[in-house]
C-alpha positions in Angstrom: 115.4 210.5 -61.4 117.4 211.6 -64.4 118.6 209.3 -67.2 122.1 210.6 -66.6 122.2 209.9 -62.9 124.5 207.1 -61.7 121.6 205.5 -59.8 119.6 205.2 -63.0 122.6 204.1 -65.2 124.1 201.6 -62.9 121.2 200.3 -60.7 117.7 201.1 -62.0 118.2 200.4 -65.8 120.4 197.2 -65.6 118.1 195.7 -62.9 115.0 196.5 -64.9 116.4 195.1 -68.1 117.3 191.9 -66.4 114.0 191.5 -64.6 112.0 192.4 -67.7 113.9 189.9 -69.9 113.3 187.1 -67.4 109.6 187.9 -66.9 107.1 186.0 -69.0 105.4 188.1 -71.7 102.1 188.3 -69.8 103.8 189.9 -66.7 106.0 192.4 -68.5 103.5 195.2 -68.4 103.2 194.9 -64.6 107.0 195.0 -64.3 107.2 198.2 -66.4 104.3 199.8 -64.6 105.8 199.1 -61.1 109.2 200.4 -62.4 107.6 203.5 -63.8 105.8 204.2 -60.5 109.2 203.9 -58.7 110.9 206.1 -61.3 108.4 208.9 -60.8 108.1 208.5 -57.0 111.8 209.0 -56.6 111.5 212.6 -57.9 107.8 213.4 -57.3 106.3 211.3 -54.5 103.9 214.0 -53.4 102.1 214.3 -56.7 101.9 210.5 -57.4 98.4 210.1 -55.7 97.1 213.0 -57.9 98.5 211.3 -61.0 97.0 207.9 -60.1 93.6 209.5 -59.3 93.6 211.4 -62.6 94.5 208.2 -64.5 91.7 206.3 -62.9 89.3 209.1 -63.9 90.5 208.8 -67.5 90.0 205.1 -67.4 86.4 205.5 -66.4 85.8 208.3 -68.9 87.2 206.3 -71.8 84.9 203.3 -70.9 82.0 205.7 -71.2 83.2 207.1 -74.5 83.5 203.6 -75.9 80.0 202.6 -74.6 78.3 205.7 -76.0 80.4 206.1 -79.1 78.9 208.4 -81.7 76.3 209.9 -79.4 75.9 213.4 -77.9 76.5 211.9 -74.5 80.0 210.8 -75.6 80.8 214.3 -76.8 79.8 215.9 -73.5 81.7 213.3 -71.6 84.8 213.9 -73.7 84.6 217.6 -73.0 84.3 217.1 -69.3 87.2 214.6 -69.3 89.4 217.0 -71.1 88.3 219.8 -68.8 89.4 217.8 -65.8 92.9 217.3 -67.2 93.2 221.0 -68.2 92.0 222.2 -64.8 94.5 220.1 -63.0 97.2 221.5 -65.3 96.0 225.1 -64.9 95.9 224.8 -61.1 99.4 223.6 -60.7 101.1 225.3 -63.6 99.3 228.6 -64.2 97.6 229.4 -60.9 100.2 232.1 -60.0 100.2 233.6 -63.5 96.4 233.9 -63.5 96.4 235.5 -60.1 99.1 237.9 -61.1 97.0 238.9 -64.2 94.0 239.6 -62.0 96.1 241.5 -59.4 97.3 244.1 -61.8 93.8 245.6 -62.6 92.7 244.9 -59.0 95.6 247.0 -57.6 94.9 249.8 -60.1 91.2 249.9 -58.9 92.4 249.7 -55.2 90.6 246.4 -54.7 93.6 244.7 -53.1 95.5 241.7 -54.3 95.2 238.0 -53.7 98.1 235.9 -52.4 99.8 233.6 -54.8 99.2 229.9 -54.1 102.8 229.0 -54.9 102.1 225.4 -55.8 105.1 223.3 -56.7 105.0 222.3 -60.4 105.0 218.5 -60.7 107.5 217.0 -63.0 106.3 216.3 -66.5 102.7 217.5 -65.9 102.4 219.0 -69.4 103.6 215.8 -71.1 101.3 213.4 -69.3 98.4 215.8 -69.6 98.8 215.6 -73.3 99.0 211.8 -73.1 95.7 211.6 -71.2 93.9 213.9 -73.6 95.3 211.8 -76.5 93.9 208.6 -75.0 90.4 210.0 -74.6 90.3 211.6 -78.0 91.6 208.6 -79.8 89.0 206.4 -78.2 86.3 208.9 -79.0 87.3 209.0 -82.6 87.6 205.3 -82.8 91.2 205.3 -84.1 92.4 203.0 -81.2 90.6 200.6 -78.9 89.7 201.4 -75.3 91.8 199.7 -72.7 89.7 197.3 -70.6 92.6 196.4 -68.4 93.4 199.4 -66.2 97.1 198.3 -66.0 97.5 198.9 -69.7 96.3 202.5 -69.4 98.4 203.0 -66.4 101.4 201.8 -68.3 100.7 204.2 -71.2 100.4 207.2 -68.9 103.3 206.2 -66.6 105.8 204.6 -69.0 109.0 206.0 -67.6 111.0 206.8 -70.7 108.5 209.4 -72.0 106.8 210.3 -68.6 108.4 213.5 -67.7 109.9 215.1 -70.8 108.5 213.4 -73.8 108.4 212.8 -76.7 104.7 213.2 -76.7 103.5 209.7 -77.6 99.9 209.7 -78.8 97.9 206.7 -77.6 97.1 205.2 -81.0 100.9 205.2 -81.8 101.6 202.5 -79.2 98.2 201.0 -78.6 99.3 197.7 -80.1 102.7 197.7 -78.3 100.8 197.9 -75.0 99.2 194.5 -75.5 101.5 192.6 -77.8 105.1 193.5 -78.5 108.0 191.3 -79.6 111.4 192.2 -78.2 114.3 191.1 -80.4 118.0 191.4 -79.6 118.4 193.7 -82.6 115.8 196.1 -81.0 117.7 196.1 -77.7 121.0 196.8 -79.5 119.4 199.6 -81.5 117.9 201.0 -78.3 121.3 201.0 -76.6 122.9 202.7 -79.5 120.3 205.4 -79.5 120.6 205.9 -75.8 124.3 206.3 -75.9 124.0 208.9 -78.7 121.5 210.8 -76.7 123.5 210.8 -73.6 126.6 212.0 -75.5 124.5 214.9 -76.9 123.4 215.8 -73.4 126.6 215.4 -71.4 129.2 216.3 -74.0 127.5 219.1 -75.9 124.5 220.5 -74.1 126.1 220.6 -70.6 129.3 222.1 -72.1 127.5 224.9 -73.8 125.4 225.5 -70.7 128.7 226.3 -69.0 129.0 229.3 -71.3 125.4 230.3 -71.8 124.2 230.3 -68.2 126.9 232.6 -66.8 126.5 235.1 -69.7 122.8 235.4 -69.2 123.3 235.8 -65.4 125.5 238.9 -65.9 124.0 242.3 -64.9 123.0 244.7 -67.7 126.0 247.0 -67.3 128.4 244.0 -67.9 126.9 242.7 -71.1 128.1 243.7 -74.6 127.0 243.0 -78.1 129.5 240.2 -78.9 128.9 238.6 -75.5 125.1 238.4 -75.8 125.2 237.0 -79.3 127.8 234.4 -78.1 125.4 233.5 -75.3 122.5 233.2 -77.7 124.4 231.0 -80.1 125.5 228.7 -77.2 122.0 228.6 -75.8 120.4 227.8 -79.2 122.6 224.7 -79.5 122.4 223.9 -75.8 118.6 223.6 -75.8 118.6 221.6 -79.1 121.2 219.1 -77.9 119.6 219.0 -74.4 116.1 218.2 -75.6 117.0 216.1 -78.6 119.5 214.2 -76.4 116.7 213.4 -74.0 114.4 212.4 -76.8 117.1 210.0 -78.2 117.5 208.5 -74.8 113.8 208.1 -74.3 113.4 206.6 -77.8 116.3 204.2 -77.1 114.8 203.1 -73.8 111.5 202.5 -75.4 113.1 200.4 -78.0 114.9 198.3 -75.4 111.5 197.4 -73.9 109.7 196.8 -77.2 108.1 200.2 -77.8 108.4 202.3 -81.0 108.2 206.0 -80.0 107.9 208.7 -82.7 110.9 210.8 -83.7 111.1 214.2 -82.1 113.8 216.1 -84.1 114.9 216.1 -87.8 117.8 218.5 -88.1 115.7 221.6 -87.3 118.6 224.1 -87.8 118.8 223.3 -91.6 115.4 224.8 -92.0 114.9 227.6 -94.7 111.8 229.0 -93.0 110.1 229.1 -89.6 107.3 226.9 -91.1 109.9 224.3 -92.0 111.5 224.6 -88.6 108.3 223.6 -86.9 108.1 220.5 -89.1 111.5 219.5 -87.8 111.6 220.8 -84.1 109.8 218.9 -81.3 107.8 217.1 -84.0 105.7 215.2 -81.5 104.4 218.5 -80.0 103.7 220.0 -83.4 101.8 216.9 -84.5 99.8 216.9 -81.2 98.8 220.5 -81.6 97.9 219.9 -85.3 95.8 216.9 -84.7 94.1 217.7 -81.4 93.8 221.5 -81.7 94.5 223.1 -85.1 92.4 220.7 -87.2 89.5 220.6 -84.8 89.5 224.4 -84.9 89.1 224.2 -88.6 92.7 224.1 -89.7 93.2 225.7 -93.2 89.9 224.3 -94.5 88.1 227.6 -93.7 88.5 231.3 -94.6 92.0 232.7 -94.6 91.5 235.1 -91.7 90.2 232.2 -89.6 93.2 230.1 -90.6 95.6 232.8 -89.4 93.6 233.1 -86.2 93.9 229.4 -85.7 97.7 229.5 -86.2 98.0 232.3 -83.6 95.8 230.4 -81.1 97.9 227.3 -81.5 101.2 229.1 -81.0 100.0 231.2 -78.1 99.0 227.9 -76.4 102.3 226.4 -77.5 104.1 229.2 -75.8 102.0 228.9 -72.6 102.6 225.1 -72.7 106.3 225.8 -72.2 105.8 227.6 -68.9 103.8 230.0 -66.8 105.7 233.2 -67.9 104.5 236.1 -70.0 107.8 235.8 -72.0 106.7 232.3 -73.1 103.4 233.7 -74.4 105.4 236.4 -76.3 107.6 233.6 -77.8 104.5 231.7 -79.0 103.1 234.9 -80.5 106.4 235.6 -82.2 106.4 232.2 -83.9 102.7 232.4 -84.7 103.2 235.8 -86.4 106.2 234.5 -88.3 104.2 231.5 -89.7 101.3 233.8 -90.6 103.6 236.2 -92.5 105.3 233.3 -94.3 101.9 231.9 -95.2 100.7 235.3 -96.4 103.6 236.3 -98.6 107.0 235.1 -97.7 106.7 231.3 -98.4 107.1 231.6 -102.2 109.9 234.1 -101.9 111.8 231.9 -99.4 111.3 228.8 -101.7 112.7 230.7 -104.7 115.6 232.4 -102.8 119.1 230.8 -102.6 119.4 228.2 -99.8 121.8 230.4 -97.8 119.3 233.3 -97.8 116.6 231.1 -96.3 118.9 229.7 -93.7 120.2 233.1 -92.6 116.7 234.5 -92.4 115.6 231.5 -90.3 118.7 231.6 -88.1 118.3 235.2 -87.2 114.6 234.8 -86.4 115.3 231.7 -84.3 118.0 233.5 -82.3 115.7 236.4 -81.6 113.0 233.9 -80.6 115.5 232.1 -78.3 116.3 235.4 -76.6 112.6 235.8 -75.7 112.4 232.2 -74.6 115.5 232.4 -72.4 114.5 235.6 -70.7 113.4 235.1 -67.1 111.2 238.2 -66.9 110.2 241.3 -68.9 113.1 243.2 -67.3 115.6 240.5 -68.3 114.2 240.4 -71.8 114.6 244.2 -72.1 118.2 243.9 -71.1 118.9 241.1 -73.6 117.1 242.8 -76.5 118.7 246.2 -75.9 122.2 244.5 -75.7 121.5 242.6 -78.9 120.8 245.9 -80.6 124.2 247.3 -79.4 122.9 249.3 -76.5 124.8 247.4 -73.8 128.1 248.2 -72.2 130.0 250.2 -74.8 132.6 252.4 -73.0 134.1 249.7 -70.9 133.4 246.0 -71.5 134.3 244.0 -68.3 133.7 240.6 -69.9 134.8 239.2 -73.3 133.5 236.1 -75.1 136.9 234.5 -74.7 136.3 234.3 -70.9 133.4 231.9 -71.5 134.3 230.2 -74.9 136.9 227.7 -73.8 138.4 225.1 -76.2 135.8 222.6 -74.9 133.0 225.1 -75.7 134.4 225.7 -79.2 134.5 221.9 -79.9 130.8 221.7 -78.7 129.9 224.6 -80.9 131.6 223.0 -83.8 129.5 219.9 -83.3 126.4 222.1 -83.0 127.2 224.0 -86.2 127.7 220.7 -88.1 124.1 220.0 -87.3 123.1 223.1 -89.3 124.9 222.0 -92.5 122.8 220.2 -94.9 125.5 217.9 -96.4 126.1 216.6 -92.8 122.4 215.9 -92.4 122.3 214.1 -95.7 125.3 212.1 -94.8 123.7 211.0 -91.5 120.5 210.1 -93.3 122.4 207.9 -95.8 124.3 206.3 -93.0 121.0 205.5 -91.2 119.6 204.0 -94.4 122.7 201.8 -94.8 122.5 200.7 -91.2 118.7 199.9 -91.4 119.3 197.8 -94.5 122.1 195.9 -92.9 124.8 197.2 -95.1 127.6 198.2 -92.7 130.2 198.9 -95.2 132.6 196.0 -94.7 134.7 195.0 -91.7 135.6 198.6 -90.8 131.9 199.3 -90.6 131.4 196.6 -88.0 134.3 197.8 -85.9 134.0 201.6 -86.2 130.5 201.9 -84.7 131.2 199.9 -81.5 134.4 201.8 -81.1 132.7 205.2 -81.5 129.8 204.3 -79.2 132.2 202.9 -76.6 134.2 206.1 -76.7 131.1 208.2 -76.4 129.8 206.1 -73.5 133.1 206.3 -71.5 133.3 210.1 -72.1 129.7 210.6 -71.1 130.0 208.5 -68.0 133.2 210.4 -67.0 131.2 213.7 -67.5 128.4 212.2 -65.3 130.8 211.5 -62.6 132.3 215.0 -62.8 129.1 217.1 -63.2 127.2 218.4 -60.2 124.9 220.6 -62.3 123.0 218.4 -64.7 119.3 219.4 -65.3 117.3 218.8 -68.4 115.8 222.1 -69.6 112.5 220.6 -70.5 111.9 219.1 -67.1 110.4 222.4 -65.9 107.9 222.5 -68.7 
C-alpha cells in the first residue's frame, strides 16, 4: 500500500487515526501493530510469515544478549543473530547476482551454469533488516533496554510509516516511545503538515519530473543526444531527491501523528560543497547507520590512514550494494567511496578555501555523473549514457529535442528543484522552521498563510493522485 493511494488516504489512515485516538493508552501499541500487519500484508502477504518468524528469532536472540551481557557468549550470539538477518537478505536480494558472478568463470571453464532462483524481492527488506540489526546491537551495547513484551519489538519492526522505505529508525531512537508516548494535538497537527508537504513533493514535483526523465532514459542509443541526456539527468537528480525526501517527510509526519519522533533524513543535500558534505545531508539515517554499525566497528578513522580509506571504500561498496542487486550500484558505491577518499586525502582543504560556487559546481557535476551510474539498468545502458554525456551520441540527426519532454509543468517542477540548491532559500526555510517551532507565526497573516498554502498543496496533490496511474516510489525496490 502506498501513502499516495486513495485507499490509504481516505480509508486506512482516517480509520486508524480515529481508532488510535479512542483506544486507551495501554492498547495503542496493539492497534498500531495490527494496522501495520494489515498495511504490509496488502502489498506483500507472501513474505509476511518470513518477517514474523525473523522477528521472533530476533526477540529470542535479544533476550539472550541481555542475559549474557558482557560475555563472550553474548558476542557469539550477536554475530549469529546478525548472520541470520544478513543471510535472509542475501538469499532474497542478491541470490541472482551471486549466481551470475559464479556463472561467468564457470562458463569460461566449461563447467556449465546454474539456474537463477528468481526470488521475488520483498518490499522494504533492506530497511527492516537494518532495523533488526540495530535492535540487537543496541541491546548488546546496553544503549537501550531489551523488550520483554514481544508486541513492543513487533511494533518497532513493523511500524508502518517506516516499514518499507525508511527512514532507518535505530532502536534506541524510539525505545522510549514504544512504551510511553504522549500524543498532543500539536503533534498531530505538525504530523499532518509534514505529511502534506511530503505528498506535494512526491506528487507535484517528483512524479512530474519522472514524466520527462523516464522517457529520455528509455530511448535507444541512436536517438539520444548530448543536451537530451543532460536534461534527463537533471530531471532524474531532482526526481529521486523529491521522491525519497517526500516519502521521508510523509513517514516522519505519520510517525508524529501517532506519537513517534523519527530522525530527519534530508538536509538540503544539493547545497553541498563537497561529496563529504553531501553524505552528511543525503539519506542521513542511512549514513548514520553505516557510521555507527559498520564504519566505527571497523576502526573508523582511529587507525592508520590506509586502513581508514579502506574502511571508507568498504562502507560505500556495501552502501551501493544495499541499494540493489546490480553491478552498477556497486560501481556507484565505489565512485562515491573514491570521491570521499580523494577529498580526505587532498581536496577537502582546497574545497573549503575555494569560493562557494566552485565547491557547488564541483559537487553538482560529480553528483550528476554518479546519478548516471545509479540510473543505468545495465552495463550496456551505462555505456550508452556515459558516451552520450561525453558528446558521442546522435550528432548528425537528432530525432528528439529536450523541448519534447520539458513541458511548462516540468519547468515549474525543475524551478522548485533548483530552489532547493540555493543556499539563501535553505536558510530562509530554516529561519521559518525556527519561528514556527518557537510559536512566532508572524502576525495574523502567518496564521492564515500556512493553512491556505497547505490546503492548496493538499488539493493539488489529491487531484494528481486521482489522475496518475503510474505512481511508484523509487526506493521501494531497494
